[in-house]
C-alpha positions as CSV (number, residue, x, y, z in Angstrom):
1,M,98.4,55.9,71.4
2,A,99.8,56.5,67.9
3,G,97.3,54.0,66.5
4,G,94.5,55.7,68.2
5,V,95.6,59.2,66.8
6,V,95.8,57.7,63.2
7,M,92.3,56.1,63.5
8,A,91.0,59.4,64.9
9,V,92.3,61.3,62.0
10,G,90.6,58.8,59.6
11,I,87.3,59.0,61.4
12,W,87.5,62.8,61.6
13,T,88.3,62.9,57.8
14,L,85.1,60.8,57.1
15,V,82.9,62.6,59.4
16,D,83.8,66.2,59.2
17,K,85.1,66.4,55.5
18,S,82.4,64.3,54.0
19,D,81.2,67.3,52.1
20,Y,84.6,67.5,50.3
21,I,84.5,63.8,49.5
22,S,81.2,64.1,47.5
23,L,82.8,67.0,45.4
24,L,85.8,65.0,44.3
25,S,85.5,62.9,41.2
26,S,87.9,60.2,42.4
27,S,87.4,58.1,45.5
28,T,91.1,58.3,46.5
29,Y,90.2,60.7,49.4
30,S,87.7,58.4,51.0
31,A,89.9,55.3,50.4
32,A,92.8,57.1,52.1
33,A,90.5,57.7,55.1
34,Y,89.5,54.1,55.3
35,I,93.1,53.0,55.1
36,L,93.9,55.4,58.1
37,I,91.1,53.8,60.1
38,G,92.3,50.3,59.2
39,A,95.9,50.9,59.9
40,G,95.0,52.6,63.2
41,A,92.8,49.7,64.3
42,V,95.6,47.2,63.5
43,V,98.2,49.2,65.5
44,V,95.8,49.5,68.5
45,L,95.0,45.8,68.4
46,T,98.6,44.9,68.2
47,G,99.5,47.2,71.2
48,I,96.7,45.7,73.3
49,L,97.9,42.2,72.5
50,G,101.5,43.2,73.3
51,C,100.5,44.6,76.7
52,C,98.4,41.6,77.5
53,A,101.2,39.2,76.6
54,T,103.7,41.2,78.6
55,I,101.4,41.2,81.7
56,R,100.7,37.6,81.4
57,E,104.3,36.7,80.4
58,Q,103.2,34.6,77.5
59,R,106.0,34.0,75.0
60,S,103.6,32.5,72.4
61,L,101.3,35.6,72.4
62,L,104.4,37.9,72.2
63,I,105.4,36.0,69.0
64,V,102.0,36.7,67.5
């Protein structure tokens, strides 16, 4: 769930605050939003893999 929240904050920042991004001279604000989206996606993917590995009881998938 935490990964989904982080990803949602990044998407919200890009969608709702795009007017502010265009006013800023540096691209740090938009880069931070993309980093949040990427980190949230990695956490969600890792969580899904962990749940599938636990359900299937596969040790090799848990190591990944």
